[in-house]
C-alpha positions as CSV (number, residue, x, y, z in Angstrom):
1,M,-70.2,-100.3,42.1
2,K,-67.2,-98.6,40.5
3,R,-65.5,-101.9,39.8
4,F,-68.8,-103.2,38.3
5,V,-69.1,-100.2,36.0
6,F,-65.4,-100.5,35.1
7,T,-65.9,-104.1,34.1
8,L,-69.0,-103.5,32.0
9,V,-67.3,-100.7,30.1
10,A,-64.2,-102.8,29.5
11,A,-66.3,-105.7,28.2
12,A,-68.1,-103.4,25.8
13,L,-64.9,-102.0,24.4
14,V,-62.9,-105.2,23.9
15,T,-63.7,-105.7,20.2
16,S,-63.3,-102.1,19.1
17,V,-60.1,-101.5,21.1
18,A,-58.4,-104.7,19.8
19,G,-58.9,-103.4,16.2
20,A,-57.6,-99.9,17.2
21,A,-54.4,-101.5,18.7
22,S,-53.7,-103.5,15.6
23,A,-54.1,-100.4,13.5
24,Q,-51.7,-98.6,15.7
25,K,-49.1,-101.3,15.3
26,S,-49.4,-101.0,11.5
27,K,-48.4,-97.3,12.0
28,D,-45.3,-98.4,13.9
29,T,-46.0,-95.8,16.6
30,L,-46.0,-96.6,20.3
31,R,-48.0,-94.4,22.6
32,F,-46.4,-94.5,26.1
33,P,-47.8,-91.6,28.3
34,L,-46.2,-90.6,31.6
35,A,-47.8,-88.9,34.6
36,D,-46.2,-85.6,33.9
37,G,-44.4,-83.6,31.2
38,E,-41.4,-81.3,31.3
39,T,-40.0,-78.2,29.7
40,A,-36.7,-79.8,28.9
41,L,-35.0,-83.2,28.7
42,D,-32.0,-82.5,30.9
43,A,-31.3,-84.8,33.8
44,Y,-28.8,-82.4,35.3
45,L,-31.0,-79.3,35.4
46,L,-34.4,-81.1,35.9
47,P,-33.8,-84.3,37.7
48,G,-37.0,-86.3,38.3
49,S,-39.1,-89.2,37.0
50,F,-39.7,-87.7,33.5
51,N,-36.0,-87.4,32.8
52,N,-35.2,-90.7,34.5
53,V,-37.5,-92.5,32.0
54,W,-36.5,-90.6,28.9
55,E,-32.8,-89.7,29.3
56,P,-31.3,-93.2,28.7
57,S,-33.3,-93.5,25.4
58,V,-31.8,-90.2,24.1
59,F,-28.4,-89.9,25.7
60,D,-25.5,-92.3,26.5
61,N,-23.0,-92.6,29.3
62,L,-19.4,-93.6,28.7
63,L,-19.9,-97.1,29.9
64,G,-22.6,-99.7,30.5
65,F,-22.7,-102.3,33.3
66,D,-23.7,-105.9,33.1
67,P,-25.0,-107.0,36.5
68,K,-25.0,-110.7,35.4
69,K,-21.3,-110.6,34.7
70,G,-20.6,-108.0,37.4
71,D,-18.5,-106.0,35.0
72,Y,-18.5,-102.9,32.8
73,A,-19.4,-103.0,29.2
74,P,-18.7,-100.6,26.3
75,L,-21.0,-97.8,25.4
76,L,-19.5,-94.5,24.2
77,A,-16.1,-95.8,25.4
78,K,-14.8,-99.0,23.8
79,S,-12.2,-99.7,26.4
80,W,-11.2,-98.3,29.8
81,S,-8.5,-98.7,32.5
82,Q,-7.6,-97.5,35.9
83,P,-3.8,-97.1,35.9
84,Q,-3.8,-95.6,39.4
85,P,-6.5,-95.7,42.1
86,D,-7.4,-92.0,41.4
87,V,-7.0,-92.1,37.6
88,Y,-9.5,-93.4,35.0
89,E,-8.8,-93.5,31.2
90,Y,-11.3,-94.1,28.4
91,E,-10.7,-95.0,24.8
92,L,-13.8,-93.7,22.9
93,R,-15.5,-95.3,19.9
94,D,-14.9,-93.8,16.5
95,D,-18.3,-94.8,15.0
96,V,-20.6,-92.6,17.1
97,K,-22.5,-89.6,15.7
98,W,-24.8,-87.2,17.4
99,H,-28.4,-87.1,16.3
100,D,-27.6,-84.0,14.1
101,G,-24.9,-86.0,12.3
102,Q,-21.8,-84.5,13.9
103,A,-19.1,-86.9,15.1
104,F,-18.7,-87.6,18.8
105,T,-15.2,-86.9,20.1
106,A,-13.2,-86.5,23.3
107,D,-14.1,-82.8,23.2
108,D,-17.7,-83.7,24.1
109,V,-16.6,-85.8,27.2
110,V,-14.1,-83.2,28.4
111,Y,-16.7,-80.4,28.0
112,T,-19.5,-82.3,29.8
113,I,-17.3,-83.2,32.8
114,N,-15.9,-79.7,33.1
115,Y,-19.5,-78.3,32.9
116,L,-20.5,-80.5,35.8
117,I,-17.6,-79.6,38.1
118,D,-17.5,-75.9,37.2
119,P,-18.1,-74.0,40.5
120,K,-20.2,-71.4,38.6
121,V,-22.7,-74.1,37.4
122,K,-25.5,-74.6,39.8
123,L,-27.1,-78.1,39.8
124,R,-29.4,-79.7,42.4
125,F,-27.1,-82.8,42.7
126,K,-23.8,-81.1,42.0
127,S,-22.2,-82.9,44.9
128,S,-22.5,-86.1,42.8
129,W,-19.4,-85.0,40.8
130,E,-17.4,-83.2,43.5
131,W,-15.1,-86.2,43.6
132,I,-13.7,-85.3,40.2
133,K,-10.5,-83.2,40.4
134,S,-9.9,-82.8,36.6
135,V,-10.6,-84.1,33.1
136,E,-8.2,-83.9,30.2
137,K,-8.1,-84.8,26.5
138,L,-5.3,-87.3,25.7
139,G,-6.2,-87.6,22.0
140,P,-9.1,-87.2,19.6
141,L,-10.7,-90.2,21.2
142,K,-9.1,-90.6,24.6
143,V,-9.8,-88.9,27.9
144,R,-8.5,-89.1,31.4
145,I,-10.5,-88.4,34.6
146,T,-8.6,-87.8,37.8
147,S,-10.4,-88.0,41.2
148,R,-9.6,-86.1,44.4
149,S,-9.0,-89.4,46.2
150,P,-9.4,-93.1,45.4
151,R,-13.0,-93.8,44.6
152,P,-14.3,-97.4,44.3
153,D,-17.4,-95.9,42.5
154,G,-15.6,-93.5,40.2
155,M,-16.0,-95.7,37.1
156,M,-19.6,-96.5,38.0
157,W,-20.5,-92.8,37.8
158,M,-19.5,-93.0,34.1
159,A,-21.9,-95.9,33.6
160,F,-24.9,-94.2,35.3
161,N,-26.1,-90.7,35.9
162,T,-23.5,-88.9,33.7
163,P,-24.9,-88.6,30.2
164,I,-22.6,-86.9,27.7
165,F,-23.7,-83.7,26.0
166,P,-22.6,-82.3,22.6
167,K,-20.1,-79.5,23.1
168,H,-21.0,-77.9,19.8
169,L,-24.6,-77.3,20.8
170,H,-24.5,-77.0,24.6
171,E,-21.5,-74.7,25.1
172,P,-22.7,-71.7,23.1
173,L,-26.0,-71.4,25.0
174,T,-26.3,-68.8,27.7
175,D,-29.5,-70.4,29.0
176,K,-28.6,-74.1,29.2
177,Q,-32.2,-75.1,29.5
178,Q,-32.6,-74.3,25.9
179,F,-30.6,-77.3,25.0
180,G,-33.0,-79.6,26.8
181,A,-35.9,-78.1,25.0
182,R,-34.4,-79.4,21.8
183,P,-32.2,-82.2,23.0
184,V,-29.6,-83.9,20.8
185,G,-28.0,-87.1,22.0
186,T,-26.4,-90.3,20.7
187,G,-28.9,-92.7,22.1
188,P,-31.4,-95.1,20.5
189,L,-34.2,-92.4,20.1
190,R,-34.1,-88.9,18.5
191,V,-36.5,-86.3,19.9
192,L,-38.6,-84.6,17.2
193,K,-40.7,-82.4,19.5
194,L,-40.8,-81.6,23.2
195,D,-43.6,-79.7,25.0
196,R,-44.6,-79.7,28.6
197,N,-48.3,-80.0,27.8
198,A,-48.1,-82.1,24.6
199,G,-45.2,-84.4,25.8
200,I,-42.5,-85.9,23.6
201,T,-42.5,-87.1,20.0
202,A,-39.4,-89.2,19.2
203,E,-38.3,-91.6,16.5
204,K,-35.8,-94.4,16.1
205,Y,-32.3,-93.2,15.5
206,A,-30.9,-95.3,12.7
207,G,-27.3,-94.3,13.6
208,F,-27.4,-96.0,17.0
209,K,-25.5,-99.4,17.1
210,S,-26.7,-101.9,19.6
211,M,-24.3,-102.5,22.5
212,P,-24.2,-105.3,25.1
213,T,-26.2,-103.3,27.7
214,K,-28.2,-101.0,25.4
215,H,-30.0,-102.2,22.3
216,A,-31.3,-100.2,19.3
217,A,-35.0,-99.4,19.2
218,T,-37.2,-101.7,17.1
219,I,-40.2,-99.3,16.9
220,G,-40.2,-96.4,14.5
221,K,-42.0,-93.7,16.4
222,F,-42.9,-92.9,20.0
223,L,-45.5,-90.5,21.5
224,S,-45.4,-89.7,25.2
225,E,-48.4,-87.5,26.2
226,P,-48.6,-86.4,29.9
227,I,-51.6,-87.9,31.6
228,P,-51.5,-87.1,35.3
229,D,-54.9,-88.5,36.2
230,P,-55.0,-92.3,36.6
231,G,-58.7,-92.5,35.7
232,T,-58.0,-90.7,32.5
233,L,-55.1,-92.9,31.7
234,V,-57.2,-96.1,32.1
235,A,-60.0,-94.6,30.0
236,K,-57.6,-93.7,27.2
237,F,-56.2,-97.2,27.4
238,M,-59.6,-98.7,27.2
239,V,-60.6,-96.8,24.0
240,G,-57.3,-97.7,22.3
241,E,-55.5,-94.4,22.7
242,V,-52.6,-95.8,24.8
243,D,-50.4,-98.8,24.1
244,V,-48.4,-98.9,27.3
245,A,-49.4,-97.5,30.7
246,R,-47.5,-97.4,33.9
247,D,-48.8,-96.6,37.4
248,V,-52.2,-98.2,36.9
249,S,-53.4,-99.8,40.1
250,G,-53.2,-103.6,40.5
251,D,-57.0,-104.0,40.7
252,Q,-57.6,-102.1,37.5
253,V,-54.8,-104.0,35.7
254,Q,-56.4,-107.2,36.8
255,A,-59.8,-106.1,35.6
256,L,-58.4,-105.3,32.2
257,I,-56.7,-108.7,32.1
258,D,-59.9,-110.5,33.1
259,Q,-61.6,-109.0,30.1
260,G,-58.9,-110.2,27.8
261,R,-58.1,-106.7,26.8
262,A,-54.6,-106.2,28.3
263,E,-51.5,-107.9,29.3
264,Y,-49.0,-106.8,32.0
265,T,-45.3,-106.8,32.4
266,L,-43.4,-106.2,35.7
267,S,-40.2,-104.1,35.5
268,P,-37.1,-106.2,36.2
269,P,-36.3,-106.7,39.9
270,A,-35.1,-103.3,40.9
271,L,-32.3,-101.9,43.1
272,G,-34.8,-99.7,44.8
273,Y,-37.2,-100.4,47.7
274,S,-39.3,-98.8,50.3
275,F,-38.0,-98.7,53.9
276,I,-38.9,-97.8,57.4
277,G,-36.5,-95.9,59.6
278,F,-36.3,-94.3,63.0
279,P,-34.0,-91.2,62.8
280,S,-32.3,-90.3,66.0
281,V,-33.6,-86.7,66.2
282,G,-37.2,-88.1,66.4
283,W,-36.4,-89.9,69.7
284,Q,-36.5,-86.6,71.5
285,N,-40.3,-86.3,70.8
286,V,-41.1,-90.0,71.2
287,K,-39.0,-91.4,74.0
288,A,-40.1,-95.0,73.3
289,L,-38.2,-95.0,70.0
290,A,-34.9,-94.5,71.7
291,D,-35.2,-98.1,73.0
292,P,-34.0,-100.6,70.3
293,R,-36.5,-103.2,71.7
294,V,-39.3,-100.8,70.7
295,R,-37.9,-100.3,67.2
296,L,-37.5,-104.0,66.8
297,A,-41.1,-104.5,68.0
298,I,-42.3,-102.1,65.3
299,I,-40.7,-104.1,62.5
300,K,-41.9,-107.4,63.9
301,A,-45.5,-106.0,63.9
302,I,-45.3,-105.3,60.2
303,D,-46.5,-108.0,57.8
304,R,-44.2,-107.1,54.9
305,Q,-45.6,-109.8,52.6
306,A,-49.1,-108.5,53.2
307,L,-48.0,-105.0,52.3
308,V,-46.5,-106.3,49.0
309,V,-49.8,-108.0,48.1
310,A,-51.8,-104.9,49.0
311,Q,-49.6,-102.8,46.8
312,Y,-49.5,-105.1,43.8
313,G,-52.6,-107.1,44.1
314,K,-52.8,-110.6,42.5
315,I,-50.1,-109.5,40.1
316,G,-47.6,-109.3,42.9
317,K,-48.2,-112.9,44.1
318,D,-44.6,-113.8,43.2
319,I,-43.0,-110.6,44.5
320,H,-41.4,-110.9,47.9
321,P,-40.2,-108.3,50.5
322,V,-36.7,-107.0,50.3
323,E,-34.3,-108.6,52.9
324,G,-31.3,-106.3,52.7
325,L,-30.5,-102.6,52.2
326,C,-28.5,-103.3,49.0
327,S,-28.5,-105.8,46.2
328,K,-25.7,-108.4,45.9
329,E,-25.4,-107.4,42.2
330,Q,-24.2,-104.0,43.3
331,L,-20.4,-103.7,43.7
332,G,-19.5,-103.4,47.3
333,C,-22.8,-104.8,48.7
334,G,-22.7,-107.1,51.7
335,Y,-24.9,-108.1,54.6
336,T,-25.6,-111.3,56.5
337,K,-28.5,-110.4,58.8
338,L,-32.0,-110.3,57.3
339,T,-35.0,-108.2,58.3
340,P,-36.9,-109.9,61.2
341,A,-39.9,-111.9,60.3
342,Y,-43.5,-110.9,61.0
343,D,-44.2,-111.8,64.6
344,P,-47.0,-109.7,66.3
345,E,-46.9,-111.7,69.5
346,G,-43.1,-111.2,69.7
347,A,-43.7,-107.5,69.1
348,K,-46.1,-107.3,72.1
349,K,-43.6,-109.1,74.3
350,L,-40.8,-106.7,73.4
351,L,-43.1,-103.7,74.0
352,A,-44.0,-105.1,77.5
353,E,-40.3,-105.7,78.3
354,A,-39.5,-102.1,77.3
355,G,-42.4,-100.7,79.6
356,Y,-44.8,-99.9,76.8
357,A,-47.4,-102.7,77.1
358,D,-50.1,-100.1,76.7
359,G,-48.5,-98.7,73.6
360,F,-47.8,-95.1,72.7
361,D,-48.6,-92.4,70.2
362,V,-46.3,-92.0,67.2
363,G,-46.4,-90.4,63.7
364,I,-45.4,-92.0,60.4
365,S,-44.0,-89.5,57.9
366,T,-44.1,-90.3,54.2
367,F,-44.4,-88.8,50.7
368,P,-47.9,-88.6,49.2
369,S,-47.2,-91.6,47.1
370,G,-46.6,-93.7,50.2
371,V,-49.7,-92.8,52.1
372,G,-51.5,-96.1,51.2
373,E,-48.7,-98.3,52.5
374,A,-48.1,-96.1,55.5
375,T,-51.8,-96.2,56.4
376,A,-51.6,-100.0,56.2
377,I,-48.5,-100.0,58.5
378,S,-50.4,-97.8,61.0
379,G,-53.2,-100.4,61.1
380,L,-50.7,-103.2,61.8
381,L,-49.1,-101.2,64.6
382,R,-52.4,-100.5,66.2
383,A,-52.9,-104.3,66.3
384,V,-50.0,-104.5,68.8
385,G,-51.1,-101.4,70.7
386,I,-49.1,-98.6,69.0
387,R,-51.3,-95.7,68.0
388,A,-49.7,-94.5,64.8
389,S,-51.0,-91.7,62.5
390,V,-49.8,-90.8,59.0
391,H,-48.3,-87.4,58.1
392,P,-47.6,-86.9,54.4
393,H,-45.3,-84.2,53.1
394,G,-43.5,-83.2,49.9
395,T,-40.2,-84.5,48.8
396,A,-38.3,-81.3,49.3
397,A,-39.6,-81.0,52.9
398,R,-38.1,-84.4,54.1
399,L,-34.7,-83.1,55.1
400,Q,-36.1,-80.0,56.8
401,Q,-38.6,-82.0,58.8
402,M,-35.9,-84.6,59.7
403,A,-33.6,-81.9,61.0
404,Q,-36.4,-80.3,63.0
405,G,-37.2,-83.7,64.7
406,K,-40.6,-83.9,63.1
407,V,-40.1,-87.4,61.7
408,D,-40.8,-90.0,64.3
409,I,-41.0,-93.0,61.9
410,G,-40.1,-92.4,58.3
411,Y,-41.6,-94.5,55.5
412,Y,-39.9,-93.6,52.2
413,G,-38.9,-95.0,48.8
414,W,-35.3,-95.2,47.6
415,N,-34.0,-96.0,44.2
416,G,-31.0,-98.0,45.5
417,G,-28.7,-95.3,44.3
418,G,-29.8,-95.9,40.7
419,M,-26.6,-97.8,39.9
420,F,-24.8,-101.1,40.6
421,E,-22.6,-99.7,43.4
422,V,-23.3,-99.6,47.1
423,S,-22.0,-96.0,47.7
424,G,-25.5,-94.6,47.2
425,Q,-26.9,-96.6,50.1
426,L,-24.1,-95.8,52.4
427,V,-24.5,-92.1,51.8
428,R,-28.3,-92.0,51.9
429,H,-28.8,-94.1,55.0
430,F,-25.6,-93.6,57.1
431,L,-23.8,-90.5,56.1
432,T,-26.6,-87.9,56.1
433,K,-26.8,-87.4,59.9
434,E,-30.0,-89.4,60.3
435,Y,-28.4,-91.5,63.0
436,D,-26.4,-89.9,65.8
437,D,-24.0,-92.9,66.1
438,P,-20.3,-92.1,65.6
439,V,-19.5,-95.8,65.4
440,L,-21.9,-96.3,62.5
441,V,-20.7,-93.2,60.7
442,K,-17.0,-94.2,61.0
443,M,-17.7,-97.7,59.8
444,A,-19.5,-96.3,56.7
445,Q,-16.9,-93.7,56.0
446,D,-14.1,-96.3,56.1
447,T,-15.7,-98.2,53.2
448,T,-15.8,-95.2,50.8
449,T,-12.1,-95.5,49.8
450,M,-11.7,-99.3,49.7
451,M,-10.8,-100.3,46.2
452,N,-10.8,-104.1,46.6
453,D,-14.4,-105.3,46.1
454,A,-14.2,-108.4,48.2
455,E,-12.7,-106.6,51.2
456,R,-15.2,-103.8,50.7
457,R,-18.2,-106.2,50.7
458,E,-17.0,-107.6,54.1
459,A,-16.7,-104.0,55.5
460,V,-20.1,-103.0,54.2
461,A,-21.6,-106.1,55.6
462,Q,-20.4,-105.0,59.0
463,V,-22.1,-101.6,58.5
464,M,-25.4,-103.2,57.4
465,D,-25.4,-105.8,60.1
466,Y,-24.7,-103.2,62.8
467,A,-27.6,-101.1,61.6
468,N,-29.8,-104.2,61.7
469,D,-28.7,-105.0,65.3
470,K,-29.5,-101.5,66.4
471,S,-32.9,-101.6,64.6
472,Y,-32.2,-98.3,62.9
473,L,-34.0,-99.1,59.6
474,F,-35.3,-102.0,57.6
475,P,-36.3,-102.5,53.9
476,I,-40.0,-103.3,53.2
477,S,-41.1,-103.7,49.6
478,P,-39.2,-103.8,46.3
479,N,-39.8,-101.0,43.7
480,R,-41.4,-102.8,40.8
481,V,-43.4,-101.0,38.2
482,I,-46.5,-102.6,36.6
483,F,-46.8,-101.9,32.9
484,T,-50.2,-102.5,31.4
485,H,-50.0,-102.9,27.6
486,T,-51.8,-104.2,24.6
487,K,-51.3,-107.7,23.4
488,E,-49.3,-106.4,20.4
489,V,-46.5,-105.0,22.7
490,K,-43.6,-106.7,24.4
491,L,-40.7,-105.6,26.5
492,N,-37.2,-106.0,25.1
493,A,-35.6,-104.8,28.3
494,S,-32.0,-105.8,28.9
495,G,-32.8,-107.1,32.4
496,L,-30.9,-104.4,34.2
497,R,-32.1,-103.9,37.7
498,T,-32.2,-100.2,37.8
499,G,-36.0,-100.1,38.2
500,Q,-36.5,-98.1,35.0
501,V,-37.9,-99.3,31.7
502,N,-37.1,-96.8,29.0
503,P,-39.2,-96.2,25.8
504,H,-36.7,-97.7,23.4
505,E,-36.9,-101.0,25.2
506,W,-40.4,-101.7,24.0
507,G,-41.2,-103.6,20.7
508,W,-43.9,-105.2,18.8
509,K,-44.7,-108.9,19.0
């Protein structure tokens, strides 16, 4: 009945909405709401989805990275070098200005890095920059960063996750969150207004010059109203008050497409994925999970392609499950063994061999966003005799529940480290005490100081293949975002596989 009503309403609104969308294009204003708002645009103080989406449109890193070439590209820095394994030097561009008109210089880079490594500064992910020993100014447009030890990912951190802030505005503030309330960057968009309830109003920054991995905006103005309710988001889209919507369900997107009202665009293939894992502490509560045959049986019982279809609907017909815990475009990534294929009969056989022909009781822990897929997984497990129940919990509670042994099976999403370097996977999966396996930990740690990429890929492949052999964890579905948009809108994304699509990457047809 709901689908029928939805279709009727959509059909009734097609003509009027098309006119509204065309009028909006003539105003050169893109309306791109998000599920939530925020008090400040500051990825350091307030990490999360809001800042992940907006930060790259407003701020810049020192470098870009081109995954097709497998190499770095200029952004705020025009050239770079690594004269020693623990030393990184950057020559900065002389044609960059902050959104307030002041020139960008080495002082801004030195200030930002020192702010991040200052012991007095409290940040949620401060450990991300603990590898930096010092930063120094070598000239008006040249800086040197020295690491505490050789770091194969040192330069990559300057291409992702380290936006540079303006010293002249950020340093004088006692309350640093005040800066994010009125952010000033060097990126393609300039923020005009920011309010947690009203969202963001931004405009194209004419002073931004397109670079190989980040292009200038082609739309004049952007409005990003927070709309947390999916039903409200769809309703606003249907009456012409939204141009681009993310996180609309596959069925609803398809209904809009069937009415000729909307088009959709999938985000570029992402580094991130959902995965299922069996942390060692949980084996104390569910003895069966200590047997690798049981863990392998569980993954064989999961139809990963069916989960992808269930998640994305018809739109996801060309999306396939993830086969490895990293992407080959990431520096240092390597693996040779793929996730076992769907084989329910093989799963039953393994369970019988392990002495669990009659199955057992087990819990699947997940975030609220993963309840749908986790519930589908529980159904697949019941088909082979495993009685699985789903236990959702908040993001902050994951580590605590893991340490307390309350996670039997974990089903979680992971952004792939958010950059084209495998270090994030190694830390997230193997160096956070989830698996009580000193051999695995030693193998993973040994890769963290290898500077030769080819040698490192071989070493990482041994880590990934070992974890596969032990049936510790397996990837499931890729993290792809469905964007529903009017026919006047197109995505000008650079094709980077970070999983994010930022506001400045949209344009008019």
